[in-house]
C-alpha positions as CSV (number, residue, x, y, z in Angstrom):
1,X,-103.0,2.8,123.5
2,X,-99.5,2.9,124.0
3,X,-98.2,5.2,126.1
4,X,-96.6,7.4,123.8
5,X,-93.0,9.7,123.4
6,X,-95.0,13.0,121.7
7,X,-98.2,11.7,124.3
8,X,-95.1,12.3,127.0
9,X,-93.9,15.4,126.2
10,X,-97.7,17.1,125.1
11,X,-98.7,15.7,128.7
12,X,-95.5,17.9,130.3
13,X,-96.3,20.5,128.1
14,X,-99.8,20.8,129.1
15,X,-98.8,20.9,132.8
16,X,-95.8,23.5,132.4
17,X,-95.6,26.5,134.7
18,X,-93.3,28.9,133.3
19,X,-92.0,29.8,130.3
20,X,-88.8,28.8,130.6
21,X,-90.3,25.3,131.2
22,X,-92.3,25.2,127.9
23,X,-88.6,26.4,125.6
24,X,-86.4,23.6,127.6
25,X,-89.5,21.0,126.8
26,X,-89.3,22.0,123.2
27,X,-86.3,22.0,122.9
28,X,-85.7,18.7,123.8
29,X,-88.5,17.8,121.8
30,X,-87.2,19.3,117.9
31,X,-85.4,16.5,117.0
32,X,-88.4,14.4,116.8
33,X,-91.5,16.5,117.0
34,X,-92.5,16.5,112.7
35,X,-92.5,12.8,112.9
36,X,-94.3,12.8,116.2
37,X,-96.9,15.2,116.0
38,X,-97.7,13.4,112.0
39,X,-98.0,10.5,114.5
40,X,-100.4,12.1,116.0
41,X,-102.4,13.9,113.2
42,X,-102.1,17.2,113.9
43,X,-104.3,19.6,111.7
44,X,-103.6,22.5,114.1
45,X,-101.9,23.8,111.0
46,X,-103.8,23.0,107.9
47,X,-106.6,24.0,109.7
48,X,-105.2,27.5,110.1
49,X,-103.5,27.2,106.7
50,X,-107.2,27.2,106.0
51,X,-108.7,29.4,107.1
52,X,-106.2,32.1,106.1
53,X,-106.7,31.4,102.3
54,X,-109.8,32.1,103.3
55,X,-109.7,35.3,104.7
56,X,-106.5,36.9,103.7
57,X,-105.4,37.6,100.3
58,X,-102.9,36.0,99.0
59,X,-99.8,37.5,98.0
60,X,-100.4,39.5,101.9
61,X,-96.9,39.8,103.4
62,X,-95.5,40.6,105.9
63,X,-97.1,37.5,107.4
64,X,-96.6,36.0,111.3
65,X,-96.2,32.8,112.5
66,X,-97.0,33.3,116.1
67,X,-95.5,30.0,117.8
68,X,-94.2,28.5,114.8
69,X,-92.5,25.6,116.0
70,X,-90.6,23.7,113.3
71,X,-92.7,25.2,110.6
72,X,-94.3,23.3,110.0
73,X,-97.4,25.8,108.7
74,X,-94.7,28.3,107.1
75,X,-93.8,25.5,104.7
76,X,-97.0,25.8,103.3
77,X,-97.4,29.5,103.7
78,X,-94.4,29.3,101.5
79,X,-96.2,27.1,98.7
80,X,-99.7,28.7,99.0
81,X,-98.5,31.5,97.7
82,X,-98.0,34.2,101.2
83,X,-94.0,34.9,100.2
84,X,-92.5,36.6,103.7
85,X,-93.6,34.8,106.9
86,X,-91.8,35.8,109.7
87,X,-91.1,32.7,112.8
88,X,-91.6,33.7,116.3
89,X,-90.8,30.8,119.0
90,X,-90.3,30.6,121.7
91,X,-87.6,27.5,121.8
92,X,-84.0,27.8,120.2
93,X,-84.4,24.5,119.5
94,X,-87.7,24.4,117.0
95,X,-86.3,27.4,115.3
96,X,-83.2,26.0,114.6
97,X,-85.4,23.1,112.7
98,X,-87.2,25.8,111.6
99,X,-84.2,27.8,110.8
100,X,-83.4,25.1,108.6
101,X,-86.4,24.5,106.2
102,X,-85.3,27.9,104.8
103,X,-88.9,29.1,104.2
104,X,-89.5,32.4,106.2
105,X,-87.6,35.8,106.0
106,X,-86.4,36.0,109.8
107,X,-86.6,33.9,113.6
108,X,-87.7,35.9,116.4
109,X,-87.3,33.7,119.4
110,X,-89.7,35.8,122.3
111,X,-92.7,34.5,124.5
112,X,-95.8,35.4,123.6
113,X,-98.1,36.9,126.6
114,X,-96.3,39.5,126.8
115,X,-94.8,42.9,125.4
116,X,-93.7,41.7,122.1
117,X,-90.7,44.5,120.1
118,X,-92.4,45.0,116.9
119,X,-94.0,48.2,115.5
120,X,-98.1,48.6,115.5
121,X,-100.4,47.7,112.7
122,X,-96.7,45.7,111.3
123,X,-98.3,42.3,110.0
124,X,-100.7,42.6,108.1
125,X,-101.6,38.3,108.8
126,X,-100.9,36.3,112.4
127,X,-101.5,33.0,112.6
128,X,-100.5,30.9,115.9
129,X,-101.9,27.6,116.3
130,X,-101.7,25.1,118.5
131,X,-100.3,28.3,121.1
132,X,-103.1,29.3,122.6
133,X,-104.1,26.3,124.8
134,X,-103.4,24.5,128.5
135,X,-99.5,25.3,129.4
136,X,-98.5,27.4,127.2
137,X,-100.4,31.1,126.3
138,X,-103.9,32.6,127.4
139,X,-106.3,35.5,126.2
140,X,-103.5,38.1,127.2
141,X,-101.3,37.0,124.5
142,X,-104.1,38.1,122.7
143,X,-104.1,42.1,122.7
144,X,-100.5,42.2,121.2
145,X,-101.3,40.6,118.5
146,X,-103.6,42.5,118.0
147,X,-101.5,45.9,118.0
148,X,-98.6,44.1,115.6
149,X,-101.9,43.7,112.7
150,X,-102.7,45.8,110.9
151,X,-106.6,47.0,110.3
152,X,-107.9,44.4,107.5
153,X,-105.9,41.7,108.4
154,X,-106.8,38.6,109.8
155,X,-105.0,36.3,112.7
156,X,-106.1,33.1,112.3
157,X,-105.6,30.8,115.8
158,X,-106.8,27.4,116.8
159,X,-108.5,27.5,121.0
160,X,-108.2,24.4,122.9
161,X,-111.8,24.1,125.4
162,X,-109.6,24.3,128.5
163,X,-109.0,27.7,127.5
164,X,-112.5,28.9,126.0
165,X,-114.8,28.4,129.0
166,X,-111.7,29.7,131.1
167,X,-112.6,33.1,129.7
168,X,-110.9,33.1,126.0
169,X,-114.7,33.7,124.8
170,X,-115.1,36.0,127.0
171,X,-112.4,38.0,126.0
172,X,-112.7,37.3,122.4
173,X,-117.1,39.2,123.1
174,X,-114.9,42.0,125.1
175,X,-112.6,42.6,122.1
176,X,-115.4,42.4,119.4
177,X,-118.7,45.2,121.2
178,X,-115.2,47.1,121.9
179,X,-115.1,46.7,117.9
180,X,-111.5,46.4,118.4
181,X,-111.7,42.9,116.1
182,X,-114.4,40.9,114.5
183,X,-114.7,37.2,114.5
184,X,-115.1,36.3,110.7
185,X,-114.9,32.4,111.0
186,X,-115.3,30.0,114.2
187,X,-114.9,26.4,113.1
188,X,-117.1,24.1,115.0
189,X,-114.9,21.8,116.9
190,X,-112.6,19.5,116.3
191,X,-109.6,16.8,118.0
192,X,-106.7,18.9,117.6
193,X,-104.2,14.9,117.2
194,X,-106.3,11.8,116.8
195,X,-104.3,9.7,117.4
196,X,-103.2,10.8,120.6
197,X,-105.6,10.2,123.9
198,X,-106.1,14.1,124.4
199,X,-109.5,14.6,123.2
200,X,-109.8,18.0,124.8
201,X,-111.3,19.8,121.9
202,X,-110.5,22.9,119.8
203,X,-111.5,25.4,117.5
204,X,-110.8,27.7,115.2
205,X,-111.0,31.0,114.9
206,X,-110.8,34.3,112.4
207,X,-110.2,37.7,114.0
208,X,-109.8,40.5,112.0
209,X,-108.7,44.0,113.4
210,X,-111.2,47.0,113.0
């Protein structure tokens, strides 16, 4: 297989060590991101949409698309009956592409993994597709998402196996034992981009905030 542009960009993103590096990489990638991910057969947004629709009633609002990128998930959320979705992403360039689609009520240029400037219980549901992965956000990003999600609300996320086996699954088990969340669903591992050389699988999770 030829060494594609998206393969190069993904490799750099996975290897990034600091949030500023991640932001710069995605800023430079934003013009071709949608087309590149379509070529790669990117599955995370579709899987997250299916899981959200199964576990959160149509019309629930507001939602947060955490790691929204260019709005690959947000486009489908609007169509399938979630009327108010806010976008959060570390990259201004990606958010500019999302803004042009007119699908988000608010855009937040912020990094996950540290404190977020949102009130407790602010969101009915949160979607985070392709964010908990190499070089991006680890289990340290969970606590704030849980804090800003309402009791009874859901957090739908994907987790790459490298993170899952490196402490993420243990953290989920701790949160369950503490009664903070319940694991409503966990998919079988799947390859997120069949058209790319990176074949490390990920899984989808639905966490219900208690």
